[in-house]
matplotlib code that plots the C-alpha trace (Angstrom):
import matplotlib.pyplot as plt

x = [15.8, 12.1, 9.7, 6.0, 4.2, 0.8, -1.8, -4.6, -7.3, -10.1, -8.1, -6.2, -6.8, -4.9, -7.1, -6.9, -3.1, -3.1, -5.7, -3.8, -0.6, -2.4, -4.0, -0.4, 0.8, 1.5, 0.4, -2.5, -2.0, 1.6, 0.3, -2.2, 0.5, 2.6, -0.2, -0.3, 3.1, 1.5, 0.4, -3.0, -6.4, -9.9, -9.6, -9.9, -8.9, -10.2, -9.8, -12.6, -13.0, -15.2, -15.8, -15.8, -16.9, -16.1, -12.6, -11.9, -10.3, -9.5, -10.8, -9.0, -11.4, -10.6, -13.3, -12.7, -14.7, -15.1, -17.1, -18.7, -17.1, -16.2, -13.6, -12.6, -14.5, -12.7, -13.3, -14.2, -10.7, -8.9, -11.4, -14.6, -15.2, -15.6, -16.3, -16.0, -12.5, -10.2, -7.7, -4.0, -0.9, 2.1, 4.0, 1.2, 1.5, 5.3, 5.2, 2.9, 5.2, 8.6, 7.4, 6.0, 7.4, 7.6, 10.8, 13.1, 12.3, 8.5, 8.8, 10.9, 8.5, 5.4, 7.0, 8.0, 4.4, 3.0, 5.7, 4.9, 1.2, 1.8, 4.0, 1.4, -1.5, 0.6, 1.3, -2.4, -3.5, -0.7, 0.7, 3.5, 3.5, 3.6, 0.3, -1.6, -4.5, -4.7, -8.5, -9.6, -6.2, -4.8, -7.6, -7.0, -8.1, -5.7, -2.7, -3.6, -3.9, -0.5, 1.2, -0.4, 0.8, 4.4, 4.2, 2.9, 5.7, 8.3, 6.8, 6.9, 10.5, 9.6, 12.6, 11.2, 7.6, 6.4, 3.1, 1.4, -0.5, -3.3, -7.0, -7.9, -11.6, -13.8, -16.4, -16.3, -16.2, -17.4, -14.7, -13.9, -13.1, -16.4, -16.9, -13.5, -12.6, -11.3, -8.5, -8.0, -5.5, -3.2, -3.4, -2.4, 0.4, 1.7, 1.6, 3.7, 5.9, 3.5, 1.6, -2.2, -4.8, -8.1, -11.4, -15.1, -15.7, -17.1, -15.8, -12.6, -10.6, -7.2, -7.2, -4.7, -3.5, -2.7, -1.1, 1.1, 2.2, 3.1, 4.9, 6.9, 7.8, 7.3, 8.0, 6.4, 6.6, 8.4, 11.8, 10.7, 13.3, 12.4, 11.3, 10.0, 6.5, 6.0, 2.6, -0.4, -3.0, -6.2, -7.5, -11.1, -13.1, -16.9, -18.0, -19.3, -17.9, -18.7, -15.2, -13.6, -13.0, -9.8, -6.1, -3.8, -0.3, 2.3, 5.3, 8.4, 12.2, 14.1, 15.9, 18.4, 20.6, 23.7, 22.1, 23.1, 21.2, 18.6, 16.8, 14.5, 15.5, 13.7, 14.7, 14.2, 14.6, 13.9, 14.9, 16.3, 17.0, 17.7, 20.2, 23.9, 26.5, 27.8, 24.4, 24.1, 27.5, 26.5, 23.2, 25.1, 27.3, 24.3, 22.4, 25.4, 25.9, 22.2, 22.3, 21.7, 23.0, 24.1, 23.7, 24.2, 23.5, 22.3, 22.2, 18.6, 16.8, 13.8, 10.8, 11.4, 14.5, 16.5, 19.4, 19.1, 20.2, 18.4, 19.3, 18.8, 19.5, 18.9, 17.5, 16.3, 12.6, 13.5, 15.6, 13.3, 11.4, 14.4, 16.4, 13.5, 13.4, 17.1, 16.4, 13.3, 15.3, 18.6, 17.4, 14.9, 12.7, 9.0, 8.7, 10.3, 9.3, 10.1, 9.3, 10.5, 13.1, 14.8, 18.6, 21.1, 24.3, 27.3, 28.3, 31.5, 34.3, 37.1, 40.7, 44.1, 47.2, 50.8, 52.4, 55.9, 54.3, 52.4, 49.1, 46.0, 42.5, 40.9, 37.2, 36.4, 33.0, 31.9, 30.5, 27.9, 29.9, 32.3, 35.0, 35.8, 36.6, 38.9, 39.0, 41.6, 40.2, 40.8, 41.6, 44.5, 45.8, 45.6, 47.2, 50.2, 50.7, 50.9, 53.2, 55.6, 55.5, 54.6, 51.7, 48.5, 48.2, 51.5, 50.0, 46.7, 48.3, 50.6, 47.5, 45.8, 48.8, 49.0, 45.3, 45.4, 48.3, 46.3, 43.4, 45.6, 47.0, 43.4, 42.4, 45.5, 44.5, 41.0, 39.0, 38.7, 40.1]
y = [-13.9, -14.6, -13.6, -14.0, -11.3, -12.3, -9.6, -11.2, -8.7, -11.0, -13.6, -16.7, -20.4, -23.3, -23.5, -19.7, -19.8, -22.4, -20.6, -17.3, -19.0, -20.7, -17.3, -15.8, -18.4, -21.7, -24.3, -26.2, -29.3, -29.7, -29.2, -32.0, -34.3, -33.5, -34.4, -37.8, -38.3, -38.5, -42.0, -41.3, -42.1, -40.8, -37.2, -35.0, -31.4, -28.6, -24.9, -22.6, -18.9, -16.6, -12.9, -11.7, -8.1, -7.4, -8.9, -11.7, -14.6, -18.3, -21.0, -24.3, -27.2, -30.6, -33.3, -36.2, -38.9, -41.3, -38.6, -36.9, -33.7, -30.7, -28.5, -25.1, -22.5, -19.9, -20.9, -24.4, -25.7, -26.4, -26.9, -26.5, -30.2, -31.8, -35.5, -35.9, -37.2, -39.8, -38.7, -38.9, -38.5, -36.6, -39.8, -41.0, -37.9, -38.0, -41.5, -40.4, -37.5, -39.2, -42.2, -39.9, -39.1, -35.4, -33.4, -33.0, -29.3, -29.9, -32.9, -30.8, -27.9, -30.0, -31.8, -28.4, -27.1, -30.2, -30.2, -26.5, -27.3, -30.3, -28.4, -25.6, -28.1, -29.9, -26.7, -25.7, -29.1, -29.4, -32.6, -33.8, -33.6, -37.4, -37.7, -35.1, -36.2, -33.8, -34.2, -32.3, -30.7, -34.1, -35.0, -35.8, -32.4, -30.6, -32.8, -32.0, -28.2, -28.0, -30.2, -28.2, -24.9, -26.2, -27.5, -24.1, -22.2, -24.5, -24.2, -20.4, -20.5, -18.6, -18.5, -16.3, -15.7, -12.6, -11.9, -8.6, -7.9, -10.4, -9.5, -10.1, -11.3, -12.4, -14.9, -18.7, -21.7, -25.2, -27.9, -31.3, -29.9, -28.0, -24.2, -22.4, -18.8, -17.3, -16.9, -20.4, -21.1, -23.0, -20.2, -17.5, -19.8, -20.3, -16.6, -15.3, -12.6, -11.8, -8.5, -8.3, -5.6, -5.2, -5.8, -6.0, -9.2, -12.3, -15.5, -17.4, -15.2, -17.0, -20.8, -23.1, -24.4, -21.0, -20.0, -23.1, -22.4, -18.8, -19.8, -22.6, -21.1, -17.3, -14.3, -11.0, -8.5, -5.9, -5.5, -7.1, -6.3, -4.1, -6.2, -5.9, -7.2, -9.9, -11.4, -11.0, -13.5, -13.7, -16.7, -16.6, -17.9, -18.1, -16.1, -12.6, -10.5, -7.2, -7.0, -8.9, -12.5, -12.8, -13.4, -11.6, -12.7, -10.6, -12.5, -10.8, -10.6, -8.8, -5.7, -5.9, -8.6, -6.9, -6.0, -7.4, -10.6, -10.0, -12.1, -11.6, -11.6, -10.8, -7.7, -8.2, -5.6, -4.9, -2.1, -2.6, -0.2, -2.6, -5.1, -5.4, -5.2, -8.7, -10.2, -8.3, -9.6, -13.1, -12.8, -11.5, -14.5, -16.9, -15.3, -15.7, -19.3, -20.1, -18.7, -14.9, -13.3, -10.2, -8.6, -5.1, -2.7, 1.0, 3.5, 4.8, 7.1, 5.4, 6.4, 8.0, 9.6, 6.3, 5.6, 2.1, -0.1, -1.4, -5.0, -5.8, -8.8, -10.2, -13.7, -16.0, -17.1, -20.6, -19.4, -16.6, -18.2, -20.0, -16.7, -14.9, -17.5, -16.9, -13.1, -13.8, -16.4, -14.5, -10.9, -9.1, -8.0, -9.0, -8.9, -8.2, -6.5, -8.0, -7.5, -8.7, -6.7, -7.2, -7.1, -7.2, -9.1, -9.4, -12.9, -13.8, -16.4, -17.2, -18.1, -18.0, -16.1, -16.3, -13.1, -12.5, -12.8, -16.1, -17.3, -15.0, -15.9, -13.3, -12.7, -11.5, -9.9, -9.7, -6.3, -5.7, -5.8, -8.5, -6.6, -7.9, -6.0, -7.7, -8.0, -9.9, -11.9, -9.8, -12.8, -13.9, -10.3, -9.8, -13.2, -12.7, -9.1, -10.2, -13.2, -11.1, -7.9, -5.8, -3.3, -4.9, -2.6, -4.0, -7.6, -6.2, -4.5, -7.4, -9.7, -7.2, -7.1, -10.9, -11.2, -8.8, -10.7, -13.9, -12.2, -11.2, -14.7, -16.1, -13.8, -14.7, -18.3, -17.6, -18.1, -17.7, -19.9]
z = [-7.0, -7.6, -4.8, -4.2, -2.1, -0.7, 0.1, 2.1, 1.1, 2.2, 4.2, 3.2, 3.1, 1.5, -1.6, -2.0, -2.0, -4.7, -6.8, -6.6, -7.8, -10.7, -11.6, -11.5, -14.1, -12.3, -14.9, -13.4, -15.5, -14.2, -10.7, -11.4, -12.7, -9.7, -7.3, -8.9, -7.4, -4.0, -4.8, -3.3, -4.7, -4.1, -5.1, -8.2, -8.6, -10.8, -11.4, -12.2, -12.9, -10.8, -10.0, -6.4, -5.8, -9.5, -9.2, -11.6, -9.7, -9.7, -7.5, -6.8, -6.0, -4.5, -4.8, -2.3, -4.0, -1.0, 0.8, -2.1, -0.6, -2.6, -1.0, -2.1, -0.1, 1.9, 5.5, 4.3, 5.1, 8.3, 11.2, 9.3, 8.4, 11.8, 11.5, 7.7, 7.3, 8.9, 11.5, 10.7, 12.8, 11.6, 11.1, 8.7, 6.6, 6.6, 5.3, 2.4, 1.5, 1.9, -0.3, -3.0, -6.4, -5.6, -6.1, -3.2, -2.8, -2.8, -0.5, 1.9, 1.9, 2.4, 5.3, 6.8, 6.6, 8.3, 10.9, 11.7, 11.9, 14.1, 16.5, 16.8, 17.4, 20.0, 21.9, 21.8, 23.1, 25.7, 24.2, 22.0, 18.2, 17.8, 19.7, 17.6, 15.5, 12.6, 12.2, 9.2, 8.6, 8.0, 5.6, 2.0, 0.7, 3.0, 1.9, -1.6, -0.9, 0.8, -1.8, -4.6, -3.1, -2.8, -6.4, -7.7, -5.9, -7.4, -10.9, -10.6, -9.4, -6.2, -3.8, -1.1, 0.1, 1.9, 3.6, 4.2, 7.5, 8.0, 8.6, 12.3, 12.5, 15.4, 16.3, 16.6, 14.3, 14.8, 14.7, 15.9, 19.4, 19.6, 19.2, 19.0, 18.6, 15.4, 14.5, 15.8, 18.5, 16.1, 13.6, 16.1, 17.4, 13.8, 12.9, 15.8, 14.4, 11.5, 11.6, 11.8, 11.0, 12.7, 11.0, 12.2, 10.3, 11.9, 10.4, 9.8, 7.5, 8.0, 8.2, 10.0, 6.6, 5.2, 8.5, 8.3, 4.7, 5.6, 8.8, 7.3, 4.0, 4.3, 6.4, 7.2, 4.4, 6.6, 4.9, 1.7, -1.0, -4.0, -7.0, -10.6, -10.9, -13.5, -12.6, -10.4, -9.4, -7.3, -5.4, -4.4, -1.5, -1.5, 1.5, 1.3, 4.1, 2.5, 1.0, -1.8, -0.4, -2.4, -1.8, -4.1, -5.0, -6.8, -8.3, -9.6, -9.7, -6.9, -8.2, -5.4, -6.9, -5.5, -2.2, 1.2, 2.2, 4.9, 7.5, 10.4, 14.1, 17.3, 19.4, 23.1, 25.9, 29.5, 31.9, 35.4, 38.2, 41.0, 39.6, 40.4, 37.7, 38.6, 37.9, 34.6, 33.5, 34.4, 32.5, 29.4, 29.4, 29.9, 27.0, 24.6, 25.7, 25.1, 21.5, 21.7, 18.5, 20.4, 23.8, 25.0, 27.9, 27.6, 30.5, 31.0, 33.4, 35.0, 37.1, 40.5, 38.9, 39.3, 37.0, 35.4, 32.6, 29.6, 28.7, 25.0, 22.9, 19.5, 19.0, 16.2, 16.5, 17.6, 20.6, 21.7, 24.5, 25.9, 26.0, 27.6, 30.3, 31.0, 31.6, 33.8, 35.8, 36.2, 36.7, 38.8, 35.9, 35.8, 32.0, 28.7, 25.4, 22.0, 18.3, 14.9, 13.0, 9.7, 9.5, 6.6, 7.1, 4.8, 3.7, 5.4, 5.4, 7.8, 7.0, 8.8, 7.8, 8.9, 10.3, 11.8, 15.2, 14.6, 12.9, 13.0, 12.0, 9.8, 9.0, 5.4, 4.8, 1.1, 0.1, -2.7, -5.8, -4.7, -2.6, 0.8, 4.0, 6.5, 10.3, 12.2, 15.2, 18.3, 20.5, 18.3, 18.0, 21.8, 22.5, 20.2, 21.3, 24.9, 24.1, 22.0, 24.0, 21.0, 20.5, 19.4, 16.4, 15.0, 15.0, 13.6, 10.6, 10.0, 9.8, 7.5, 5.1, 5.1, 4.4, 1.5, 0.1, 0.4, -1.4, -4.3, -4.6, -4.6, -7.4, -9.4, -9.0, -10.3, -7.1, -3.3, -0.6]

ax = plt.figure().add_subplot(projection="3d")
ax.plot(x, y, z, "-o")
ax.set_aspect("equal")
plt.show()
């Protein structure tokens, strides 16, 4: 699996992402030809070389001819061009992308980036995504930046994208809405779950476009698999913050080909010392019904020497806020704690086997190396044991034997069921 790891040394913007990938080996002429598939006119792109704090880097420039505007400066993207470009709704951009000659993968990724950006802007402005005017972020140069980034990732064969902690700056920036703080509200909304590091820099180090690309296509680098480095690239901005204004990307092949697949979940917990067991049981059922991946209770000793219980659950990012609302509504807690965590899960499949007691569903989890471990479904084992008046362990081991026999037959036939 090919991965790209982004190190935002001096921040990140859409053009810096493209420039770093070109510097890492993505062929610019193929990116340029891919951009022609948008079916848009009025822009030209170029790549130049520069040195930033003695680091040789690449710059990606977009010239929008109808405005005589040259885009490509770090911080010169996103909200920095108030009033220069036409407004577009998400539906307008989606029409451009879906009718383009881009590959299915690039088209899907570009749409995902703009959808993430639109949803973040809608939340910030308290409206719906279909009513959002993208202002500068929907301008031609931004469509080009996002599409070029997705083209570069495809040309490099990148399957997973990881992002190191982002630099947290301060100050304000002028935009179509007036003077706004940095990081921008949409940027911080997009980058929930990503880690930040403090700086004393004033200025927009991370733009909404970069945040949308990272949020839609990437993940925080915590839990990044080991990999063998094959290329490094630097994308430059033009500001001087006293540090190299560059974004570094490292591209390589994962060396964990036989490792267990991983993903990111949210861990949520709260401690209670005044809740009845009946309410806690009800809350557990509600959380599972609403999509929690797992729920558990842990005895804890709380202040004033009170025995209590810690309610914990796992959630994906999309379900997080809804599940937190369940806890706040159903229990006496006044708040919860949550943080991202990486987890590794075995690939699994389900099939049914016949036993002397009746059919039993079996879960097979594939281990690194190809072997499978088997687990009969408890509900089936319990039901058959009760119906037949036999110990549950007899049904369990009968199911295991039948499943192993099915595995052998599958191997003999040259595949899996």
